[in-house]
Every structure is written in C-alpha cells, then in structure tokens.
N, C-alpha and C positions, 0 to 999 in steps of 0.2 A: 226831376231836378235834384241834384245832390248837394248836400251841405255838410261840411266837416264840422264835428262838434267842437265847440270852443271851450267847454268846461273840462276839467281833468277827469279821467275815467275813475271809477270806483275800484276796479281791479285791473291789474296789468302785469304781464310777465316782464321782468326787467330786461331779458334778452329778446329783441325783436325776432331773431332767427327762430326761436321756439315756436313762433306763430306758424311758420311754414310747415313744420312737421305735425303739429297738433291739429291745425285747421286746414289740412289739405283736402280731405274728403269726408263728406257726411254720408254715411251708409244707412240706407233705409230698408225696412222690411217690405215684403211683397205687398202690392195693393190688394184690397179686399175684393175688388171687382174690376172687370176690364171690358172694353168693347170687343165684339167678335173680330176675328181676323179679317183684314181688308187688304185688297190690292192697292198699293200706294204708289203714286207717280212721283218718285223722287226726282226733284229738279224738273218736274213736268215732262219727263221723257222716259226714264227707265222704270218699269214696273217691278215691284217686289212684293212678296207675300210676308206680311208682318202681323203682329198683334198690337193694335193701337192701345197705348196706355197700359202696357203689361206690367209696369212697376218693377219692383225688385231692386237688388243692390247694384249700384253702378260703381265699377272700379276700373280706372284707366289701364291697369296692368292686365287684369283678367279679360277685359273687353278689347284688348289690343289686336286681336286677330283680324279685325275689319279695317286695318290701317289704310290700305290702298284699294278701295273699291269693293271690299267685302261687305258682309252684312253689317249694317249700322244699328246700334243698340239704343240710341237716344233720338226721340222725335224732334225735340226743340231745345237748343242751347242758347242762352242769352249771354252777351258780353257786357260785363260791368253794370253800372247804374243800380247797385244794390244799396238801398238806404232805408232808414226808418223815418216815416213821416210823423211829425209832431203836430197834431191838428188842434188848433186853439181858436176859440172865439175871441175876437177883439172888438173894442168900441169903434175903431176905424183903422183902415189899412195905412201902413207907413207911407210917407211922402216919396216922391221920385228921387229926391236928393240922395246921392250915393253915401255921403257921410252920415246922414240921418238914418238911412236904412241899416248901415253897418252898426251904428250905435244901438238901434232898436233890436237888432239880432243879438248883439252881445248882452243886452239886458235880459232877453228871453233865455239865453243860454247860461245865465249866472247860476241857476240851480236846476236840476233835472225835473221836468214836469211829472206829474203823476202818471203812472203807467197806463191809466185808462185813456190817456190822450195819444198813446203810441199806436202806430200801425205800420205794417210792412209796406214799403213804397217802391217807386222806380220800377225796374223790371220784375219785381216780385208780383206786381199786379198782373202782368202778362202771364207769368208762369202759373200763378194760382188759377187764373181763368182757364188756361190751356189744360192744366192738370184735371180740373173739374169736367172738362170735355173728354178726358180719357187719354191725353197725350202724356208720354213720359218725358219729363222736363229736367234740365240740368242748368243751374245758374253758375256762371263763371265770373268771379269777382273777388273783391277784397272786403273782408268783414273783420273788424277789430275784436280783441279779447276783452270786452267790457260789457256793461249791462245792456247796451243797445245791440251789440253783436250777438250776445247770448239770446236776446229776445228774437232777433231776426232769424237765427238758425232754428230756434224752437218753432217759429211759425212755418218755416220751410219744411221742417220734418213733419209737422202736423198735417201739412197739405200734400205729403208724399212727393216732395220736390228735392232732387239731389243738389248738392253744392260741392264745388271744387274751388279751392282758394287760389287766388292769384297773388303770389308773393315771390319776388325775386329781386336781387340786388339791394337787399335791405341794408341801409346804412346805420350801423349801430351807434353812430354819433348823432343821429337825427333826433329831434324831439319826438316823444311818444305820441304827441298829438297828430303827427304825420301819418300814423298807422291806425287811427281810430275809425270806427264805423261812421259812414256818412249819414248826415241828418238833413231833412228838409222840413223847414218850418212852414206849415200850411195854415195860413191865417184866413179866418172867415169873419166878415163884418156882419152887422145885423141885417143887411140886405142880401146876404148869401153870396156876396162877391168874394172871390178868392185872391189872395196874394201869396207869393212864395219867396222865402228868404234863402239865399244860397251864398256860401263863401266863394263860389265860383265867380260871382259878380265882382269880387274884389281881388281875385288872384290873377297874377300874370302868367303863372304856370299851372298845369294840371294838378289837382290836389294829391294825386299819387305820382308825382314827378320822380320819385325814387324807383319806380318800376319802369325799366327800360327795355325789357324783352320778355317774351312768353316762355314759360317753363315747358319742358318736354311733355309733362302731364297735361297741360292746357292744350298744347298742339294735338295730342292724342285724343283729347275730349272733343275738340272741334272736328277731327277726322271721323269720330264715331257718331256725329250728329247728322240727321237728315236736313235740318235747317239751323243756321246760325243767325240769330237776330241781333242787330246793333242799331242803336238810335243816336241822335246827336249829342245826348248827354254824356256818352262815353268820352267825348272830347274834353269834358270838364275834369275827367279823372286821369286819362292817359295821353301820352304824346301821340301825334298822328302816325308816326312810324310804327308804333306798337299795334295800333288799331289796323293799319294796313297789313301788317304781318299776319294778323288773324284772318283778314279777308283773303290773302294769298293762300294761307293754309287751307281754308275752306274750299276755295276753287280747285286747288290741286288735288284734293281728296274727294271731289264730287259732292261736297256739301252745298246745298242751296243757301243763298244769302238773302235775308230780308233786311231792308234798311229803311228807317223812318227818321229823317233828320229832325223833325219836330220844329219847335220855335228856333232852334239853333241854326236853321238853314240860312237865316239872314247873316248871323255872325260868321258862320263858316264861309259863306260866299264872299265876305269882305274881310276874312281873317288873314292869318299869316300865309305865305306861299305854301307851306307844308299842309295847312288846313284846307286851303283851296284845292290843292292837288289830291288830298285824301277824299274830299267831297266828290270831285269829278270821278275818281276811281270807283267809289261806291255807286255813283249814279250810272256808270257804264257797266259795272261788273255784277251788280246785284240781280238776282232772279225776280225779286218783287220789291217795288218801291211804294211807300205809303206816305201820303200827305193829307193835310187839310186843304180846302180850296184856297185859303189865303196863302198857305205856304207854297203851293205849287205855282201860284201866280207870282209870288215874290221871287221864286227861283227862275222861272222862265220868262216873266214879263207878259205872259199870255193870260187874258182875263177868263176866257172860256176854258173850264177845267178839262173838257174832252179834248180840245185842241192841244192843251198843254200836255196832257197824258200821252197823246199820240206822238208828240214831238219827242218826249223822253223815250218812248218805245223805239222810235226810229234811230235815235242817237245811242241807245244802249247796245253794248256788245252781247250781253246775255239776258237782257231784260225781257221777261215773259209777261209779267203783270204790273200795271200801275194802278194803284187804288187811291181814289180821292174820297175823303170823308167830308160830307156836305152838311154836317151838324144835324139840325132838326129836319132837314129836307131828305136825308138818306145818304146814299153812297153810290159810287161809280167804280166799275172795274173795267180796265181797258187792256186788251191783249192785241195780238198782231192782226186779228181778223174781225173782232167783234167788240162792241161797246155794250156793257151790261149796266143797267141802272135799277136801283131798288129804293123806293120810298121807305122812310123810317116807320116804326110802329108807334101808335098812339099810346102814351103812358103819362102818368103824373110824375113829372121830373122832380126829384128831391135833391140830387147832387150829381153833377156831371163828371166829377173826379174819378178816373179809372175807366171811363166808358171807352176811350180810344184804345186802351190796353186790352180790354176785354174783346173789343172788335177785332183787334189784330190776332188774338188767340184763335178766333174762328176762321180768319183768313188762312192762318197756318194749317188748321185742320182741313179746310177745303182743298188747299194746295197739295197736301200730302195724300189725301184720299182721292185725288183726281175728280173732285166734284165739279159739276157745271158751274160756271161763274155766277149765274143768277141764283143758284142754290146757296153758294158760298156767301154771297152778299146778304141773302135772306137770313141765314144763320148768324152772320156777323152783326147785322142790324138788331136782331132779336137779343143777342147777349149784351150788346151795348145798351139797348133800351132797358133790359132787365137790371143792369147795374145802375142805371140812372134812377131807378125807383128806390134805391137804398141810400145810405149815408156814408160817403167816404169810399176808399178803395181798399187794397190789401185783402184781408179776410172778408170784407164786405162786398166784393165783386159777386156777380150773379152766380147762384147755384143752378144746376141743370133743371131742377123742377120748375123754377121761375121761367127759364128760357122756353121750356116745353109748353108752359101755360100760355105765354105770349104767342107762340107759333100756332097753337090750337085756336086762339081767339082771332088771329089773322086780321087785326084791325090796323089797316095801313093809313098813314098820314099822307094821303094822295093829294097832289097839286098838279093837275094836268097842264095848267098854264105855265108853271115853272119848268116842267120837264120838256114840254113842246118847244118853249123858247130856247132852252139849253140845247136840245137836240138839233133844232133847225138852225141854230146860230153857229154851227160848225160846218166847215167846208169839206168834210171828209166823206168818203163813200162807204164807210163801214156799215155793216148791219148793226142795228141798235135794238137791244132787247130791254123791255121795260116791265118790271114786276107790277101787276095790277090785279084788281078784284075781278076784272072782266078780260076776255080774250079777244075782243074786237080790235082789229088793227086801226091805227089812226090814219089821218089823211096822208101822212108821209109814207111812201112805199117802203122806206128803210126801217120804219118803226114796227116792231113785232111785240105785241103785248103778251106776256107770259102770266097766265092766271095763277095767283098764289095757291089756289086749290090744287094745282098740279105739282107744286113744289113742296108744300108742307108735309104731305104723307110720306114723301121720300126721306125727309129729315127725321120725322118721327120714327120711321122704321129703323134708322141708324141708332137713335139714342134711347128709345123707350125701354128696350130690353135691358140695357145697361143700368138705367135708372131703377127699374124694378129690382134688379139684382142687388143694387146698393142698398135700397130700402129694406129688402128682406134680410140682408146681412146685418 
C-alpha cells in the first residue's frame, strides 16, 4: 500500500524535470554469484536458454536489441508500488473513521521518524525475495529526490535490483509534494495486529496523476522483461489507461503478465468504469493470477477456491495459472488440466508482512523455469514460511539459507480433513495433486498424493550450488 509523504522533503531539486534525467536508471555491478543456466519456459510456451539471475548492468538502450521477440535480459519487472514502510509500534490502531485516520496520519508525518523504523516496502518486497532466488529484477516506478527516495535506491542497489524511473508530463507548477517518494505507515499494536495508513484512502485521483503516459524507456524495459508484475496498488498511483498501456506493451512483446489485485479487488470491481474495464482486461489477459481465498471469493462470488480458479481459467484469454493463497493452510495452483495443492510448512510465526510477496517471487521462479506446479508451490510455501519467522518485510524477507533449511526439514502442516473437503467439494473432473508426507492415494480416484520426499531433492539440486557459491564468495 502506498502513502505519499505529508511532510516537506529535506532536499529537493527546484526543477522537477531534473528528476527525469538524474533518476532514470540505476546501474548495478555484476552479481557475485548466479544460478547455473536453465531452460526457461517464457510465457509457459517458448523455451530459451538463459542464465537465471545473471546480474549486471541493465540499460534500456544497450539492451534494446530484444525489442520484438529477441533475447530478453530481465527476468522480472514490477510496475509501480515502490514505497518506504515506516513501521511503528502504537498503543492502539486508529479508528475506522476517515477523518480520525487522516488526522492520525498527519500527526505521524509531522516529523520524520528515526531511520531504524524505515524499510523498503511495496514491490520492493517481491523483487528482494526474487533477487535472493537468483532472478534478475527491474523495478519500474517513481522515487522522489529526498531522504526516503535515497534510502529506497540504496536498498535496491544493495540487493542487486535495477531501477528505472517513471517520470513524464511533469508539471512544473505542481507542488513538490506531488513528486515525493511514497510512504506506508505500518502500525503494530501490542497484540501484533497491523494497520496501514495511506493517502490513497483520501485521494480522489491517483497520487501520481501528473503521469499520463509511459516513456519510451519504460516501454523498452517492459519489452525486455520475461515477466511484468502488477498489483492492485498500482491503481493508487496511476490512471487505469497508463496501467493498461503497460499491459498492452507486455502482450505485444511476448512478456508474460502476473497480476495480483490484492485487497483492491473489491474497490476495483466497484470502481469507476475505467477501473472496472482495466480489472477485466488484466483478468483476461494475464498469464498468472494470484489471490487470497477471500479475494477470489469476493471477485467471483464462488466460495470454493478451486471452483473459483477454474472459472477464471475458463474465462481468461491467456490465463495459464491461477494461484490461491490459503494462509496457514497452504496454497493451490490451478491450470487447464490439473489442480495442485500444497500444505504450508510448520513454523513459529513472528510476522506475516511480506509473506505473500515472497511467495509470489517463488511462483515467478517456477514459471520461468518450467517447474512442475507442485514443486513451484512447495518452494513458494517455503519462502513464505521462512519470511514469517522474521520481523517485517523489505530486507527482512527470507534468505535462501532459511528456505533451504525448511525444505530439508519438510515439516508440513497437514490437514487431511480440510483438503479432502475442499477437493471433494468441487464439481470438476480435473486431476488433483496433493503434496504429502506419504504417497498413498486417497479414497477419491482423482486425488494423487505427491510425497514431499520426491520434491525437495529436486529443489535442493537447483539452489544448493548457488548458495554454496555465495557463501564462499
């Protein structure tokens, strides 16, 4: 969730246009280690030989030779939702009253909190987790030239993540607050309940309403990506037409599209005609859709998440995967022929912030590498669970060593009653795969149990060599 800062920046260039030239591209040194070359199923159809997470400098001009179907140089690009989380402990969360919440937020923003409370947020969580899995990531978005923007770019650089600034149609008569880095106030009460304060709750227009079209550099970056990820929070920042132009650019250049509407699925479904149209285009044109069980039910009106996912698969023009996050129960991946289910890993949960973003990073990895769905879910559940054992997101998302540790332990949070009820409660004839400690099939002939002992060694083979290389370096 994005929040525009309400306090004045400490440093600012008086000409907004200078932001475009200075903050266009963040160039990074090559990575210290990389995963071995792998055959990647781009868009789940065309195989290419690449080096996953090969790092290096990304430049839209130098890498422009892949503009129309050539070699793509970026594994994962994210659209917007770059923000700094300000994580604060509070005696109690603000009330639901809009006026009181806004006053509360303005009091918080009256002076910059100590830097120890800052963390990279939004799509930074996803790209940090993906980068630690070995994917080459590029963030597309707006970052202001002030203390928060400098902090965010430093974090991205430290995590070997490239940045390309989105700035066009800058109005020099606008207030400088219109160009500041987005903030999200993450409030935690003594019971570890979370609240989020966002200026988007009070704004009739997107916070970056001055941006009306994509630059040629941004279009080229999208063309160079194997996956473009967009979530519902992008609509807090940009007009629907701009977001749709990014979708069209991706489709025309063979870039796969991942869409996670998140909590915004309800407001988009009941939003302006432009928002509703954009939502429908993403639902039909995305290669992979991601939801929580509550979100997919709110969207489709179907209680059973397997039924809901198959409905979206049928209605999609390009949809290959629908992924349902079931919280502590695990996750589900639905494609055109199979339903794959994976229970979660047993861990001591400290903080769930960033777990969904980490999970998505692994889904992207599995999609690019043509991994079986059940293996992809196992990896995604492991990285989500590993993140839950830490505190906060950003740089606190799981490192690879923790993920490998959970995979080796293979302690599943199995609940046969839950999965049998869910699987038997749908009217579809698809084959159903269920990750399990045992390989004995259930009473339903459609249910095939996949022993985790057959999945984990394949995942360890992919990652352990890269992890040893990183440690030795």
